[in-house]
ZAPAVEX-318508 format. One record per residue: x negated, y negated, z negated of N, C-alpha, C in turn. Coordinates in steps of 0.2 Angstrom, whole numbers, plus 5000, padded with zeros to 4 digits. Atoms other than C-alpha are relative to their C-alpha. Last residue first. Layout:
BEGIN
XYZXYZXYZ
...
This chain:
BEGIN
499950075002511546644823499649984994
499950015007510946804830500049934998
499350005002511246824848500149994993
499750064996509446794854500749984998
500250065003508846914841500249935003
499550035004509847044849499849944996
499550044996508647064863500549974995
500450064998507247134852500549955003
500250045005508447254843499649945002
499450035002509247314859499849964994
499950064996507447354865500649964998
500550045002507247474850500049935004
499750035006508947554854499449954997
499550054998508347584872500249964994
500350064997506747664866500549955002
500450035006507647784854499749935003
499550045004508947824868499649964995
499850064996507447864880500549964996
500550055000506647974867500249945004
500649994996508248064864499549955000
500050054994509348024849499450035004
500650045000509648174837499949965006
500550004994511448224838499449964999
500249934999512548264823499550015006
500449985005512648074818499750085001
499749955004513348024835499550034994
500149934998512647864841500450054996
499749945004513147684840499850065003
500149944996512247524845500150064996
500549945002513047394834499950045007
500149974994514047224835499450054999
500749975001514747174818499950045007
500149924999516247074823499350024999
500549974996516546894817500150085000
499949934999517946784810499550035005
500449984994517646614803500050085000
500749985001519046584791499650005007
499549995005519446444790500550055002
500150005007518446414805500650014996
499449995004518446434824499850014993
500049955005516946354833500650014996
500050035007517246264849500050064995
499949955005516746314867500049964993
500250025006517046204882500150064995
499550005006517146274899499749984994
499950075002516046234914500649994995
499350024997516346414922500149934997
500150004992514446464920500749975003
500450064997514646404902499950005007
499550055000515946544899499749935002
499650004994514746674905500549955000
500450014994513346614893500550015006
500150074999514646604879499649985007
499850024993515146784881499949935001
500449974996514246834865500149995007
500550054998515246704856499550035004
500649995004516746824857499449955002
500549954997518246754865499550014995
500549985006519846654860499650065003
500149935001520846564874499550014994
500649995003521646404878499950074999
500049995007523146384890499250004998
499449975002523646374908500050024993
499650035006522346244911500750034999
499450034997521646314928500549974995
500350054995519946344920500649965003
500250065004520846434906499849945004
499450035002521746554918499849934996
499650044994520146584927500649974998
500450064999519246624910500349965006
499950045005520646754906499649935001
499450034999520446834923500249954995
500050054995518646854920500649975002
500350065003518946934903499949945006
500750014999520047064911499849934998
500549955002521647134906499349995000
500349984994522846984905499550064998
500449945002524146924893499750035006
500249954994524946754896499550054996
499650014994525846634884499950045006
500350044995525246714869500449995006
499649994994526346774855499749955005
500450024994525446814839500450015006
500149944995526746824825499649975006
499850014993526446694811499950065004
499349995000526346714792500349985007
499750075001524646634791500750005001
500250035006523846804788500349934998
499649975005524846874802499949974993
499350044999524046754814500450034994
500150075002522346824808500649965000
500149995008522847004810499949934997
499349995003523446964828500050004992
499550065000521846884832500750014997
500250055005520747024826500449945000
499849975007521747154836499849954994
499250015000521647044852500250024993
499950085001519747034850500749994998
500250015007519647234849500149924998
500750035001520647244865499849994993
500549955001522147354866499349984999
500049985006523347214864499550064998
499449965003523047134880499850034993
500149934998521746994882500650044997
500349955004522446824878499950065004
500149954996522946654885499650064997
500649965000523546534872500150055006
499949944996524746384872499350045001
500350004993524346264858500250075004
499650034996525346244842499950005008
499449974999524346374833500549975004
499949974993522646304835500750035002
500050064995522646184820500150035007
499450035000523046334809500149945005
499549964997521646434815500749975000
499749955004520446294811500550045003
499350005000519446204824500250054995
499749945003517546154823500849995000
500549955000516546044834500250064997
500249985006518045944840499450055000
500450055003518245854856499750024993
500750004998518746004865499549954997
500449975005520346024856499250005001
500050045006521245894866499650034995
499449985005520745974882499949974993
499650065001519545884894500650014996
500450055004518146014893500449944999
500350054995519346154897499749944997
499550054997519646274883499649965005
500250024993518746424874500549955003
499450034996518946444855499749985007
500050074998517546554847500649985004
499550024995517546724838500049925001
499450045002515946774830500549985005
499750034995514746914835500749964998
499350025002513646964821500349965006
499950075002512047044827500850004999
500450044996511247214831500149934998
499750064999511847344818499549955004
500650045000511247514821500249935001
500050074997512747624817499349974999
500650045003512747814815500049935003
500450054996514447894819499449974995
500349964994515348054813499549955003
500649975003515747964796499650045005
500049944997516947844804499450034998
499649945004517247714791500050065003
500449985006515847594798500450064996
499549965003516747574815499750044994
500149955005515647434821500650044998
499950025007515947334836500050064996
499450025002515247414852500149974993
500150075003513747464862500749984998
499550054998513847654864499949934997
500050065004512447784865500649955002
500449995006512347954871500049954995
500650055001513647954884499750024994
500150034993514948084891499449954999
500749984997514648184875499949975006
499949954995516548174870499350035003
499849945004516148084854500150065005
500549985004515247944864500150074997
500549974996516547934877499450034997
499749934998517847914863499550035005
500249955005516747774856500350075002
500749995001516747684872499850054995
500249964995518647704874499250025000
499749935002518947624857499850055005
500349985005517847474862500250074998
499850035006518547444879499750044994
499449985003517547514893500249974994
499750065003516047474904500750024998
499250005000515247644907500249944997
499750055004513347644912500850005001
499350014998512247774919500349964995
499550035004510347764919500750005003
499350014996509047874927500549974995
499449985004507347854918500649985004
499949934999505847844930500650024996
499649994993505847654931500250075001
499949934999505447634912500350025006
500549965004504747464908500050085002
500650024998505647374922499450044997
500249974993507147474920499349985002
500149935000507247434901499850035007
500749985003506947254903499950075000
500550024995508447244916499350014997
500149964995509447354905499549985005
500449955002509247244890499950055005
500650025002509847094899499550054997
500450014994511247184907499349974999
500349944997511847244890499649995007
500649975003511947074882499750065003
500650045002513046984894499450034997
500150064995514447064904499449964998
500249984994514347244896499949945005
500749985000514347164879499850025007
500450065001516047074882499250015000
500050054994516747224891499649944998
499450045000516347354877499949955005
500050075003514847464882500749975000
499350044999514547644886499949934996
499950055005512747714889500749985002
499350034999512147864898500249964994
499650025005510247904898500649975002
499450044998509148004909500349984993
499449975003507348074908500649965003
499549974995505648004911500650034996
500250034993504347894902500550035005
499550054998505147924885499949975007
500250065001503648004877500549945003
500150015007504548164874499749934999
499450015003505148164892500049984993
499750074997503448124900500749994996
500350065003502748264889500349935002
499750015007504048384895499749954996
499450034999503548344913500349994993
500150074998501748374909500749965000
500250045006502148534901499949935001
499450015005503148584916499849974994
499550054998501648544927500649994996
500350075002500448644916500449945003
499950015007501648794917499749934998
499350025001501848774936500149994992
499950074998499948774937500749984999
500350045005499848934926500049925002
499650005006501149024937499749954995
499450044998500248974953500449994994
500250074999498549034946500649965001
500150035006499449194940499849935000
499450005004500149244956499949964994
499550054996498649204967500649994996
500350075001497449284954500549955003
499850025007498549444954499849934999
499350024999498249454973500349984993
500050064996496349454970500849975001
500250065004496449574956500149935004
499450025005497449694966499849944996
499450034996496149684980500649984996
499749954996494749704967500649975004
499349995000493849554961500250065004
499750014994491949574960500850014999
499349995001490749564945500449985006
499550044997488949584948500750024998
500250074998487249634940500649965003
500450035005487649784929499849935002
500749965000489049834940499649964995
500650035004490849784938499450045001
500549954999492349804950499449974996
500750024998493749684943499650075001
500050074997495649704942499349975002
500750035001495749894939500149935003
500450014993497649934938499349974998
500149944997498949984925499650005006
499749994993499649814923499850065003
499350024999499549824904500350005007
499649945003497949924903500749985001
500049954995497049794915500450064998
499650024994497649654904500050065005
499349995002496949744888500549985006
499949935000495249764897500850014998
499949974993495249584902500250075000
499450034997495649524884500150035007
499449965003494349644877500649975003
500049934997492949574889500650044997
499850014993493449394884500050075003
499350015000493349444865500349995007
499649945002491649524868500749995000
500049964994491049364877500350074999
500649965000491549254863500050055006
500049935003493049144868499350034999
500250015007493148954871500150074996
499449995004494048974888499950004992
499550044998492648904898500750004997
500150075003491248974887500649965003
499950005007491949154890499949934997
499350005001492049124909500249994992
499750064998490249074909500749994999
500250055004489649224900500349935001
499750005007490749344909499849954995
500650005005490249284926500350004993
500349935000491449304941499350014996
500750015001491749114939499650075002
500350064997493449104946499349995000
499950004993494049274942499749945004
500449954997493349264925500050015008
500750035001494249104921499550055003
500150054995495849174929499349974999
500149974994495749334918499949945006
500649965000495449244902499950035007
500550054999496949124905499350035000
499950034993498049274909499449955000
500249954995497449364893500049975007
500750005001497749204882499650055005
500350054996499449194889499349995000
500050065004499849364882499749945005
500650034998500449514892500049934997
500350045005501749634885499349975002
500649975003502549694901499749954995
500250035006504249614904499450044996
500149955005504949734916499749984994
499449965001505649594926499950054995
499450045002504249464923500650044999
500150055005502549544924500649974997
500349985006502949704933500049954994
499549965003504049624946499850034993
499550055003502749494949500650044997
500350035006501549634951500449954997
500049945006502549734963499849974994
499349995002502849574974500150054994
499950065004500949534974500850014998
500449995006500549714980500349944995
499649955004501949704993499750014994
499350035003501249534999500450054996
500250025007499449625000500749964997
499750075002500149725014499949984993
499550024995499549885023500349944998
500350024993497849905014500649985005
500450065001498649884996499749985007
499650065000500050005000499649945000
């Protein structure tokens, strides 16, 4: 069989090594390759940090395992047998693949490669997240990123379902399944046209706001829930003139003087681009604790750990 086709020999030994699971150690394979490449026991032993007797023993055990002579030895020469030559091709490829795989794992561990899925509440997906993503991609271009912009509750649901590894959202500290990494406090501000009656004030109370027409996000948004709770504190039912789904729609309505709105301060850069005025809301000042959230039961990947550290850096800009 050896004379008629070395491919057959290679196939047989691949089967022996992997399918029949012959008890061969990595050290024996390493010793075999060293000797096959040097054809000198003394030199090969030095290359793999073994004594010469230990190297000879490793080669002998390997030959016993594969049930074939791998080297023809004389007092002066060492020569690979045909089976040894074929095995060298197989084992060299296997060790190269192993080294390559270890290198890939090393890149994953160091956070240089991999993938990361993130969900973010709309206000964060529009301002804070893009800044962090831009810095992250420049530093780690080999990491594949997937982003889901969704309401806060949906973002947490995606996290719990395993669809994403991290969520940028207001804190849910009572949920024991979650680990929160607090980034900044995001206060609520009044947004209005620059010529509106309220634009002349630096601060406006919630009571002073009540007579004016309001444009609001729908009741499923985190900001809307906070607004409704505050109106109830003043014995009023929250009844906006318009309810919209998207922040961009709300800003458009305010620009066209259909009412004033209440938004997170994290959206001020977006509001400023529309030439709108922002006024602090006080008595009380209401804020949300913005966090990067992960599951307690799951250790963060290196990519996630790096992303969270970048979030810490960029959050300083939003800290009042």
